[in-house]
Structures are given as C-alpha cells and as structure tokens.
N, CA, C and O atoms as a CHARMM CRD file, in Angstrom:
* protein
*
  328
    1    1 MET  N     81.17200  78.71100 114.94600 PROA 1      0.00000
    2    1 MET  CA    81.56200  79.82800 114.12700 PROA 1      0.00000
    3    1 MET  C     80.49400  80.09700 113.06900 PROA 1      0.00000
    4    1 MET  O     79.89300  79.15700 112.54800 PROA 1      0.00000
    5    2 LYS  N     80.25400  81.35400 112.75000 PROA 2      0.00000
    6    2 LYS  CA    79.27600  81.69700 111.72400 PROA 2      0.00000
    7    2 LYS  C     79.82000  81.32200 110.35100 PROA 2      0.00000
    8    2 LYS  O     81.02100  81.42800 110.09900 PROA 2      0.00000
    9    3 THR  N     78.94300  80.88900 109.47900 PROA 3      0.00000
   10    3 THR  CA    79.34700  80.52800 108.12700 PROA 3      0.00000
   11    3 THR  C     79.17700  81.71500 107.19100 PROA 3      0.00000
   12    3 THR  O     78.35100  82.59600 107.43100 PROA 3      0.00000
   13    4 ASP  N     79.96100  81.72900 106.13200 PROA 4      0.00000
   14    4 ASP  CA    79.88000  82.73000 105.05900 PROA 4      0.00000
   15    4 ASP  C     80.16000  84.15900 105.50800 PROA 4      0.00000
   16    4 ASP  O     79.64600  85.09700 104.89900 PROA 4      0.00000
   17    5 ILE  N     80.95700  84.35300 106.55200 PROA 5      0.00000
   18    5 ILE  CA    81.30500  85.71900 106.96100 PROA 5      0.00000
   19    5 ILE  C     82.76800  86.03800 106.68800 PROA 5      0.00000
   20    5 ILE  O     83.16100  87.20400 106.72400 PROA 5      0.00000
   21    6 HSD  N     83.57200  85.03100 106.41900 PROA 6      0.00000
   22    6 HSD  CA    84.99400  85.23800 106.19800 PROA 6      0.00000
   23    6 HSD  C     85.28800  85.42800 104.71700 PROA 6      0.00000
   24    6 HSD  O     84.70400  84.73800 103.88200 PROA 6      0.00000
   25    7 PRO  N     86.18500  86.35300 104.37600 PROA 7      0.00000
   26    7 PRO  CA    86.51400  86.55100 102.95700 PROA 7      0.00000
   27    7 PRO  C     87.29300  85.35500 102.41000 PROA 7      0.00000
   28    7 PRO  O     87.92600  84.60800 103.15600 PROA 7      0.00000
   29    8 GLU  N     87.22800  85.19800 101.10900 PROA 8      0.00000
   30    8 GLU  CA    87.89900  84.07800 100.44600 PROA 8      0.00000
   31    8 GLU  C     89.34100  84.44900 100.11000 PROA 8      0.00000
   32    8 GLU  O     89.59600  85.53000  99.57800 PROA 8      0.00000
   33    9 TYR  N     90.27100  83.56900 100.41400 PROA 9      0.00000
   34    9 TYR  CA    91.67500  83.76400 100.05700 PROA 9      0.00000
   35    9 TYR  C     91.90500  83.29800  98.63700 PROA 9      0.00000
   36    9 TYR  O     91.48500  82.20600  98.25300 PROA 9      0.00000
   37   10 LYS  N     92.58300  84.14100  97.85000 PROA 10     0.00000
   38   10 LYS  CA    92.89700  83.79700  96.46300 PROA 10     0.00000
   39   10 LYS  C     94.37200  84.05000  96.20100 PROA 10     0.00000
   40   10 LYS  O     95.01400  84.82200  96.91500 PROA 10     0.00000
   41   11 GLN  N     94.90800  83.39800  95.17800 PROA 11     0.00000
   42   11 GLN  CA    96.28800  83.63200  94.76600 PROA 11     0.00000
   43   11 GLN  C     96.38400  85.03700  94.17200 PROA 11     0.00000
   44   11 GLN  O     95.53500  85.43500  93.37300 PROA 11     0.00000
   45   12 ILE  N     97.42000  85.78800  94.56200 PROA 12     0.00000
   46   12 ILE  CA    97.62800  87.14200  94.06000 PROA 12     0.00000
   47   12 ILE  C     99.12500  87.41500  94.01400 PROA 12     0.00000
   48   12 ILE  O     99.88800  86.83100  94.78300 PROA 12     0.00000
   49   13 VAL  N     99.54600  88.29300  93.12400 PROA 13     0.00000
   50   13 VAL  CA   100.95300  88.65700  92.98900 PROA 13     0.00000
   51   13 VAL  C    101.13300  90.08200  93.50000 PROA 13     0.00000
   52   13 VAL  O    100.39600  90.98700  93.10900 PROA 13     0.00000
   53   14 PHE  N    102.10600  90.27300  94.36400 PROA 14     0.00000
   54   14 PHE  CA   102.52000  91.60200  94.79500 PROA 14     0.00000
   55   14 PHE  C    103.80400  91.93400  94.04400 PROA 14     0.00000
   56   14 PHE  O    104.76000  91.16000  94.07300 PROA 14     0.00000
   57   15 ARG  N    103.82700  93.09900  93.36500 PROA 15     0.00000
   58   15 ARG  CA   104.98300  93.50700  92.56700 PROA 15     0.00000
   59   15 ARG  C    105.60400  94.75100  93.18400 PROA 15     0.00000
   60   15 ARG  O    104.93000  95.76300  93.37600 PROA 15     0.00000
   61   16 ASP  N    106.90200  94.66800  93.49600 PROA 16     0.00000
   62   16 ASP  CA   107.65400  95.79200  94.06100 PROA 16     0.00000
   63   16 ASP  C    108.04900  96.72300  92.92200 PROA 16     0.00000
   64   16 ASP  O    108.78100  96.32100  92.01800 PROA 16     0.00000
   65   17 LEU  N    107.56600  97.97200  92.96000 PROA 17     0.00000
   66   17 LEU  CA   107.86900  98.91700  91.88700 PROA 17     0.00000
   67   17 LEU  C    109.31900  99.38600  91.91400 PROA 17     0.00000
   68   17 LEU  O    109.86400  99.75400  90.87300 PROA 17     0.00000
   69   18 ALA  N    109.95400  99.38100  93.08500 PROA 18     0.00000
   70   18 ALA  CA   111.33500  99.84800  93.19100 PROA 18     0.00000
   71   18 ALA  C    112.33200  98.84300  92.61500 PROA 18     0.00000
   72   18 ALA  O    113.29400  99.23400  91.95300 PROA 18     0.00000
   73   19 SER  N    112.10600  97.55500  92.86400 PROA 19     0.00000
   74   19 SER  CA   113.07700  96.55600  92.41100 PROA 19     0.00000
   75   19 SER  C    112.55200  95.66600  91.28700 PROA 19     0.00000
   76   19 SER  O    113.33800  94.99900  90.61500 PROA 19     0.00000
   77   20 GLY  N    111.25100  95.64500  91.07600 PROA 20     0.00000
   78   20 GLY  CA   110.67200  94.79100  90.05300 PROA 20     0.00000
   79   20 GLY  C    110.42900  93.36800  90.50300 PROA 20     0.00000
   80   20 GLY  O    109.99600  92.53600  89.70500 PROA 20     0.00000
   81   21 ALA  N    110.69600  93.06800  91.76000 PROA 21     0.00000
   82   21 ALA  CA   110.50300  91.72000  92.28500 PROA 21     0.00000
   83   21 ALA  C    109.01200  91.41600  92.40300 PROA 21     0.00000
   84   21 ALA  O    108.20600  92.31300  92.65100 PROA 21     0.00000
   85   22 THR  N    108.65000  90.14800  92.22400 PROA 22     0.00000
   86   22 THR  CA   107.25900  89.71900  92.35700 PROA 22     0.00000
   87   22 THR  C    107.15500  88.64100  93.42100 PROA 22     0.00000
   88   22 THR  O    108.05800  87.82000  93.58300 PROA 22     0.00000
   89   23 PHE  N    106.04000  88.65600  94.14600 PROA 23     0.00000
   90   23 PHE  CA   105.77800  87.69000  95.20500 PROA 23     0.00000
   91   23 PHE  C    104.40200  87.08600  94.98100 PROA 23     0.00000
   92   23 PHE  O    103.40800  87.81300  94.98000 PROA 23     0.00000
   93   24 LEU  N    104.32100  85.79600  94.79400 PROA 24     0.00000
   94   24 LEU  CA   103.05100  85.09800  94.65200 PROA 24     0.00000
   95   24 LEU  C    102.63800  84.60400  96.02500 PROA 24     0.00000
   96   24 LEU  O    103.38000  83.87400  96.68200 PROA 24     0.00000
   97   25 THR  N    101.44700  85.00600  96.45700 PROA 25     0.00000
   98   25 THR  CA   100.97000  84.63500  97.78300 PROA 25     0.00000
   99   25 THR  C     99.44900  84.55300  97.75600 PROA 25     0.00000
  100   25 THR  O     98.83000  84.72600  96.70600 PROA 25     0.00000
  101   26 ARG  N     98.85400  84.28900  98.90600 PROA 26     0.00000
  102   26 ARG  CA    97.40300  84.28100  99.04100 PROA 26     0.00000
  103   26 ARG  C     96.98000  85.51300  99.81000 PROA 26     0.00000
  104   26 ARG  O     97.65700  85.93600 100.74700 PROA 26     0.00000
  105   27 SER  N     95.85300  86.09100  99.40900 PROA 27     0.00000
  106   27 SER  CA    95.36100  87.28800 100.06900 PROA 27     0.00000
  107   27 SER  C     93.86600  87.42800  99.83100 PROA 27     0.00000
  108   27 SER  O     93.31400  86.80900  98.92100 PROA 27     0.00000
  109   28 THR  N     93.21600  88.24300 100.65100 PROA 28     0.00000
  110   28 THR  CA    91.80300  88.52500 100.46300 PROA 28     0.00000
  111   28 THR  C     91.59300  89.76500  99.60400 PROA 28     0.00000
  112   28 THR  O     90.46400  90.04300  99.20000 PROA 28     0.00000
  113   29 THR  N     92.64300  90.50900  99.32000 PROA 29     0.00000
  114   29 THR  CA    92.53900  91.70600  98.49900 PROA 29     0.00000
  115   29 THR  C     92.40900  91.33500  97.03000 PROA 29     0.00000
  116   29 THR  O     92.80700  90.24500  96.61900 PROA 29     0.00000
  117   30 THR  N     91.85400  92.24300  96.24600 PROA 30     0.00000
  118   30 THR  CA    91.67500  91.98000  94.82800 PROA 30     0.00000
  119   30 THR  C     92.20600  93.14700  94.01200 PROA 30     0.00000
  120   30 THR  O     92.50400  94.21500  94.54700 PROA 30     0.00000
  121   31 SER  N     92.31900  92.92700  92.71400 PROA 31     0.00000
  122   31 SER  CA    92.80600  93.96300  91.81000 PROA 31     0.00000
  123   31 SER  C     92.24900  93.71700  90.42300 PROA 31     0.00000
  124   31 SER  O     91.99200  92.57600  90.03900 PROA 31     0.00000
  125   32 ASP  N     92.06300  94.80200  89.66700 PROA 32     0.00000
  126   32 ASP  CA    91.61700  94.67600  88.28600 PROA 32     0.00000
  127   32 ASP  C     92.78700  94.39600  87.34000 PROA 32     0.00000
  128   32 ASP  O     92.59600  93.83900  86.25900 PROA 32     0.00000
  129   33 LYS  N     94.00100  94.78400  87.75200 PROA 33     0.00000
  130   33 LYS  CA    95.19300  94.53200  86.94000 PROA 33     0.00000
  131   33 LYS  C     95.58800  93.06600  87.05400 PROA 33     0.00000
  132   33 LYS  O     95.39600  92.43900  88.09500 PROA 33     0.00000
  133   34 THR  N     96.14300  92.52700  85.97200 PROA 34     0.00000
  134   34 THR  CA    96.59300  91.13200  85.99600 PROA 34     0.00000
  135   34 THR  C     98.01600  91.04100  85.47600 PROA 34     0.00000
  136   34 THR  O     98.51500  91.95000  84.81200 PROA 34     0.00000
  137   35 ILE  N     98.65700  89.92200  85.79300 PROA 35     0.00000
  138   35 ILE  CA   100.01400  89.63900  85.33800 PROA 35     0.00000
  139   35 ILE  C    100.10000  88.15200  85.04200 PROA 35     0.00000
  140   35 ILE  O     99.46400  87.33500  85.70800 PROA 35     0.00000
  141   36 GLU  N    100.89300  87.81200  84.03500 PROA 36     0.00000
  142   36 GLU  CA   101.11800  86.40400  83.73600 PROA 36     0.00000
  143   36 GLU  C    102.41900  85.97800  84.38900 PROA 36     0.00000
  144   36 GLU  O    103.46700  86.58200  84.16200 PROA 36     0.00000
  145   37 LEU  N    102.34400  84.94400  85.19400 PROA 37     0.00000
  146   37 LEU  CA   103.49500  84.45000  85.94600 PROA 37     0.00000
  147   37 LEU  C    103.48100  82.93100  85.89500 PROA 37     0.00000
  148   37 LEU  O    102.50500  82.30400  86.30600 PROA 37     0.00000
  149   38 ASP  N    104.53900  82.34600  85.40000 PROA 38     0.00000
  150   38 ASP  CA   104.66700  80.88800  85.27800 PROA 38     0.00000
  151   38 ASP  C    103.52300  80.27500  84.46700 PROA 38     0.00000
  152   38 ASP  O    103.03900  79.18900  84.78600 PROA 38     0.00000
  153   39 GLY  N    103.09700  80.98000  83.41700 PROA 39     0.00000
  154   39 GLY  CA   102.05200  80.45500  82.55200 PROA 39     0.00000
  155   39 GLY  C    100.63800  80.63500  83.07500 PROA 39     0.00000
  156   39 GLY  O     99.68900  80.23700  82.39900 PROA 39     0.00000
  157   40 GLU  N    100.46300  81.21300  84.23800 PROA 40     0.00000
  158   40 GLU  CA    99.13900  81.46000  84.82300 PROA 40     0.00000
  159   40 GLU  C     98.89800  82.96100  84.90800 PROA 40     0.00000
  160   40 GLU  O     99.85200  83.73400  84.99300 PROA 40     0.00000
  161   41 THR  N     97.65100  83.38000  84.88800 PROA 41     0.00000
  162   41 THR  CA    97.29200  84.78600  85.02200 PROA 41     0.00000
  163   41 THR  C     96.75400  85.02100  86.42800 PROA 41     0.00000
  164   41 THR  O     95.83000  84.34300  86.87700 PROA 41     0.00000
  165   42 TYR  N     97.35100  85.99800  87.11600 PROA 42     0.00000
  166   42 TYR  CA    96.96800  86.32700  88.48500 PROA 42     0.00000
  167   42 TYR  C     96.66900  87.82000  88.58400 PROA 42     0.00000
  168   42 TYR  O     97.20000  88.60700  87.80000 PROA 42     0.00000
  169   43 PRO  N     95.82400  88.22200  89.53800 PROA 43     0.00000
  170   43 PRO  CA    95.68400  89.65200  89.82800 PROA 43     0.00000
  171   43 PRO  C     96.98300  90.15800  90.44400 PROA 43     0.00000
  172   43 PRO  O     97.67800  89.41000  91.13200 PROA 43     0.00000
  173   44 VAL  N     97.31700  91.43700  90.19800 PROA 44     0.00000
  174   44 VAL  CA    98.57800  91.98600  90.69400 PROA 44     0.00000
  175   44 VAL  C     98.30400  93.26800  91.48000 PROA 44     0.00000
  176   44 VAL  O     97.47900  94.09200  91.08500 PROA 44     0.00000
  177   45 ILE  N     99.01100  93.41600  92.59500 PROA 45     0.00000
  178   45 ILE  CA    98.98600  94.63000  93.40800 PROA 45     0.00000
  179   45 ILE  C    100.39500  95.21500  93.36400 PROA 45     0.00000
  180   45 ILE  O    101.36300  94.53300  93.69900 PROA 45     0.00000
  181   46 ASP  N    100.50900  96.48100  92.95000 PROA 46     0.00000
  182   46 ASP  CA   101.80300  97.16000  92.92300 PROA 46     0.00000
  183   46 ASP  C    102.05300  97.82500  94.26500 PROA 46     0.00000
  184   46 ASP  O    101.20100  98.55700  94.76900 PROA 46     0.00000
  185   47 VAL  N    103.23200  97.56800  94.84900 PROA 47     0.00000
  186   47 VAL  CA   103.61300  98.17900  96.12400 PROA 47     0.00000
  187   47 VAL  C    104.86200  99.02800  95.90700 PROA 47     0.00000
  188   47 VAL  O    105.70100  98.70900  95.06400 PROA 47     0.00000
  189   48 GLU  N    104.97600 100.09800  96.66400 PROA 48     0.00000
  190   48 GLU  CA   106.11100 101.00800  96.51200 PROA 48     0.00000
  191   48 GLU  C    107.42000 100.39800  97.00900 PROA 48     0.00000
  192   48 GLU  O    108.47900 100.62700  96.42500 PROA 48     0.00000
  193   49 ILE  N    107.34300  99.62200  98.08600 PROA 49     0.00000
  194   49 ILE  CA   108.56700  99.09900  98.70600 PROA 49     0.00000
  195   49 ILE  C    108.25000  97.76000  99.35700 PROA 49     0.00000
  196   49 ILE  O    107.15100  97.55500  99.87400 PROA 49     0.00000
  197   50 SER  N    109.20500  96.86500  99.32900 PROA 50     0.00000
  198   50 SER  CA   109.05700  95.55500  99.96800 PROA 50     0.00000
  199   50 SER  C    110.40600  95.16000 100.56900 PROA 50     0.00000
  200   50 SER  O    111.33300  95.96900 100.61500 PROA 50     0.00000
  201   51 SER  N    110.50800  93.93400 101.01900 PROA 51     0.00000
  202   51 SER  CA   111.76700  93.47100 101.59400 PROA 51     0.00000
  203   51 SER  C    112.88600  93.41500 100.55800 PROA 51     0.00000
  204   51 SER  O    114.06000  93.39600 100.92600 PROA 51     0.00000
  205   52 GLU  N    112.54500  93.38800  99.27300 PROA 52     0.00000
  206   52 GLU  CA   113.55400  93.37400  98.21000 PROA 52     0.00000
  207   52 GLU  C    114.21600  94.73500  98.00900 PROA 52     0.00000
  208   52 GLU  O    115.33900  94.80700  97.51100 PROA 52     0.00000
  209   53 SER  N    113.53000  95.81600  98.39200 PROA 53     0.00000
  210   53 SER  CA   114.07500  97.14600  98.12800 PROA 53     0.00000
  211   53 SER  C    114.22200  98.01200  99.37700 PROA 53     0.00000
  212   53 SER  O    114.80700  99.09200  99.29900 PROA 53     0.00000
  213   54 HSD  N    113.71000  97.57300 100.51800 PROA 54     0.00000
  214   54 HSD  CA   113.81300  98.37900 101.73800 PROA 54     0.00000
  215   54 HSD  C    115.24700  98.35800 102.26200 PROA 54     0.00000
  216   54 HSD  O    115.85900  97.29300 102.34300 PROA 54     0.00000
  217   55 PRO  N    115.79100  99.52800 102.61900 PROA 55     0.00000
  218   55 PRO  CA   117.19600  99.59300 103.06800 PROA 55     0.00000
  219   55 PRO  C    117.50400  98.71200 104.28000 PROA 55     0.00000
  220   55 PRO  O    118.62600  98.21900 104.40000 PROA 55     0.00000
  221   56 PHE  N    116.55600  98.50500 105.16500 PROA 56     0.00000
  222   56 PHE  CA   116.80800  97.66500 106.33600 PROA 56     0.00000
  223   56 PHE  C    117.13000  96.23400 105.92900 PROA 56     0.00000
  224   56 PHE  O    118.01700  95.60900 106.51200 PROA 56     0.00000
  225   57 TYR  N    116.42200  95.71000 104.93900 PROA 57     0.00000
  226   57 TYR  CA   116.62300  94.32500 104.51000 PROA 57     0.00000
  227   57 TYR  C    117.76400  94.16900 103.51500 PROA 57     0.00000
  228   57 TYR  O    118.39700  93.11500 103.46100 PROA 57     0.00000
  229   58 THR  N    118.03500  95.20600 102.72500 PROA 58     0.00000
  230   58 THR  CA   119.08000  95.09900 101.71500 PROA 58     0.00000
  231   58 THR  C    120.45800  95.43200 102.26500 PROA 58     0.00000
  232   58 THR  O    121.46600  95.08400 101.65000 PROA 58     0.00000
  233   59 GLY  N    120.52000  96.10300 103.41900 PROA 59     0.00000
  234   59 GLY  CA   121.80000  96.47300 104.00600 PROA 59     0.00000
  235   59 GLY  C    122.40900  97.71600 103.39000 PROA 59     0.00000
  236   59 GLY  O    123.57600  98.01600 103.63900 PROA 59     0.00000
  237   60 LYS  N    121.65400  98.43800 102.60000 PROA 60     0.00000
  238   60 LYS  CA   122.14900  99.65000 101.94800 PROA 60     0.00000
  239   60 LYS  C    121.56800 100.88500 102.62000 PROA 60     0.00000
  240   60 LYS  O    120.93500 101.72300 101.97700 PROA 60     0.00000
  241   61 GLN  N    121.79100 100.98000 103.90900 PROA 61     0.00000
  242   61 GLN  CA   121.25900 102.11100 104.66200 PROA 61     0.00000
  243   61 GLN  C    122.12300 103.33900 104.46500 PROA 61     0.00000
  244   61 GLN  O    123.33500 103.23900 104.27400 PROA 61     0.00000
  245   62 ARG  N    121.48600 104.50000 104.51400 PROA 62     0.00000
  246   62 ARG  CA   122.22700 105.74400 104.42800 PROA 62     0.00000
  247   62 ARG  C    122.72300 106.12300 105.81900 PROA 62     0.00000
  248   62 ARG  O    121.99100 105.99000 106.80000 PROA 62     0.00000
  249   63 ILE  N    123.94200 106.58500 105.90300 PROA 63     0.00000
  250   63 ILE  CA   124.51400 107.04700 107.15600 PROA 63     0.00000
  251   63 ILE  C    124.38200 108.56300 107.18400 PROA 63     0.00000
  252   63 ILE  O    124.88700 109.26000 106.30400 PROA 63     0.00000
  253   64 LEU  N    123.70000 109.06200 108.20300 PROA 64     0.00000
  254   64 LEU  CA   123.53500 110.50700 108.33100 PROA 64     0.00000
  255   64 LEU  C    124.68500 111.08700 109.13700 PROA 64     0.00000
  256   64 LEU  O    125.10400 110.51900 110.14600 PROA 64     0.00000
  257   65 ASP  N    125.18200 112.21500 108.68300 PROA 65     0.00000
  258   65 ASP  CA   126.25700 112.90600 109.37700 PROA 65     0.00000
  259   65 ASP  C    125.62800 113.83200 110.41200 PROA 65     0.00000
  260   65 ASP  O    125.40900 115.01400 110.14500 PROA 65     0.00000
  261   66 SER  N    125.33900 113.28900 111.59600 PROA 66     0.00000
  262   66 SER  CA   124.63900 114.07700 112.61000 PROA 66     0.00000
  263   66 SER  C    125.51500 115.19900 113.16400 PROA 66     0.00000
  264   66 SER  O    125.00300 116.26900 113.49300 PROA 66     0.00000
  265   67 ALA  N    126.81100 114.97700 113.27200 PROA 67     0.00000
  266   67 ALA  CA   127.69300 116.03600 113.78200 PROA 67     0.00000
  267   67 ALA  C    127.70900 117.21300 112.81600 PROA 67     0.00000
  268   67 ALA  O    127.66800 118.36400 113.25000 PROA 67     0.00000
  269   68 GLY  N    127.76700 116.94800 111.52800 PROA 68     0.00000
  270   68 GLY  CA   127.74600 118.01400 110.53600 PROA 68     0.00000
  271   68 GLY  C    126.42800 118.76500 110.52700 PROA 68     0.00000
  272   68 GLY  O    126.40000 119.97200 110.28600 PROA 68     0.00000
  273   69 ARG  N    125.34700 118.06700 110.78500 PROA 69     0.00000
  274   69 ARG  CA   124.04000 118.71200 110.81200 PROA 69     0.00000
  275   69 ARG  C    123.90600 119.62700 112.01400 PROA 69     0.00000
  276   69 ARG  O    123.31000 120.69900 111.91400 PROA 69     0.00000
  277   70 VAL  N    124.45400 119.21500 113.15300 PROA 70     0.00000
  278   70 VAL  CA   124.40600 120.05000 114.35600 PROA 70     0.00000
  279   70 VAL  C    125.25000 121.30400 114.15500 PROA 70     0.00000
  280   70 VAL  O    124.82500 122.40200 114.51700 PROA 70     0.00000
  281   71 GLU  N    126.43100 121.15000 113.58700 PROA 71     0.00000
  282   71 GLU  CA   127.29400 122.31100 113.32600 PROA 71     0.00000
  283   71 GLU  C    126.62300 123.27400 112.34800 PROA 71     0.00000
  284   71 GLU  O    126.71500 124.49000 112.51800 PROA 71     0.00000
  285   72 LYS  N    125.96300 122.75200 111.34700 PROA 72     0.00000
  286   72 LYS  CA   125.27200 123.58900 110.37700 PROA 72     0.00000
  287   72 LYS  C    124.13500 124.36700 111.05300 PROA 72     0.00000
  288   72 LYS  O    123.93600 125.55000 110.77800 PROA 72     0.00000
  289   73 PHE  N    123.40000 123.69800 111.92900 PROA 73     0.00000
  290   73 PHE  CA   122.32300 124.35500 112.66800 PROA 73     0.00000
  291   73 PHE  C    122.87500 125.45800 113.56200 PROA 73     0.00000
  292   73 PHE  O    122.35100 126.57200 113.57400 PROA 73     0.00000
  293   74 ASN  N    123.94200 125.14800 114.31600 PROA 74     0.00000
  294   74 ASN  CA   124.53400 126.14000 115.22200 PROA 74     0.00000
  295   74 ASN  C    125.08100 127.34000 114.46700 PROA 74     0.00000
  296   74 ASN  O    124.94200 128.47100 114.93200 PROA 74     0.00000
  297   75 SER  N    125.69800 127.12000 113.31400 PROA 75     0.00000
  298   75 SER  CA   126.23600 128.24700 112.55500 PROA 75     0.00000
  299   75 SER  C    125.12000 129.09800 111.95800 PROA 75     0.00000
  300   75 SER  O    125.27500 130.31000 111.81100 PROA 75     0.00000
  301   76 ARG  N    124.02900 128.48600 111.62500 PROA 76     0.00000
  302   76 ARG  CA   122.91600 129.21900 111.03700 PROA 76     0.00000
  303   76 ARG  C    122.20400 130.09300 112.07900 PROA 76     0.00000
  304   76 ARG  O    121.78200 131.20700 111.76900 PROA 76     0.00000
  305   77 TYR  N    122.07200 129.59100 113.30100 PROA 77     0.00000
  306   77 TYR  CA   121.30300 130.28700 114.32600 PROA 77     0.00000
  307   77 TYR  C    122.14000 130.81000 115.48900 PROA 77     0.00000
  308   77 TYR  O    121.60000 131.04900 116.56900 PROA 77     0.00000
  309   78 LYS  N    123.43800 130.99200 115.29600 PROA 78     0.00000
  310   78 LYS  CA   124.30100 131.41000 116.40700 PROA 78     0.00000
  311   78 LYS  C    123.98600 132.83400 116.86900 PROA 78     0.00000
  312   78 LYS  O    124.17400 133.13300 118.04800 PROA 78     0.00000
  313   79 ASN  N    123.51700 133.72100 115.99500 PROA 79     0.00000
  314   79 ASN  CA   123.22300 135.08700 116.38300 PROA 79     0.00000
  315   79 ASN  C    121.74300 135.30300 116.65400 PROA 79     0.00000
  316   79 ASN  O    121.32200 136.43700 116.88500 PROA 79     0.00000
  317   80 PHE  N    120.96000 134.26500 116.63000 PROA 80     0.00000
  318   80 PHE  CA   119.51900 134.38200 116.85200 PROA 80     0.00000
  319   80 PHE  C    119.23400 134.69800 118.32000 PROA 80     0.00000
  320   80 PHE  O    119.71100 133.99900 119.21400 PROA 80     0.00000
  321   81 GLY  N    118.46600 135.73900 118.56100 PROA 81     0.00000
  322   81 GLY  CA   118.08200 136.10300 119.93000 PROA 81     0.00000
  323   81 GLY  C    119.06900 137.02700 120.62500 PROA 81     0.00000
  324   81 GLY  O    118.86700 137.33500 121.79900 PROA 81     0.00000
  325   82 LYS  N    120.12300 137.48200 119.96600 PROA 82     0.00000
  326   82 LYS  CA   121.09600 138.37800 120.60300 PROA 82     0.00000
  327   82 LYS  C    120.78000 139.79800 120.25700 PROA 82     0.00000
  328   82 LYS  O    121.48100 140.71000 120.69500 PROA 82     0.00000
C-alpha cells in the first residue's frame, strides 16, 4: 500500500440542528467551528437532520390522506378537456 495518501481520522462532533443532539465520532472532515464537550474542545459540523430527528427513526411519521388528495384532484380537473 502507498504511504501518506490516506486522510487522517480525527475526533469531531456532529450536531443535529433539529433536535440539538450531538454525536462524537471520528471523521476525515474538518470544520473551523468548535464546541466544548465533556471538557474537551472539538471541531463541530452542523447537520440538518440525523437519526435523532428523522421521522423514520423517531416513529413520528406523517400519514398522508391519499384518498382525499385524489378526490381533490378529480374535483379540480373534472371539466378539463370537455
């Protein structure tokens, strides 16, 4: 294997903007922003959504009323083309 071609893994915090949850992990990405967590200072990456706030993982999915949407479409376009 070639030497010195792989990026270095460093400790970094990912912060979910929707829920405020933080995840300390290792990554090759960097950031100029920092956060203090457990007495240590780490670079932080803000993410819009994570497993803490995504509806699939939280179980708070929205139920779409597909029958009502079809009826609304049909009533809107029932005279179209006549």
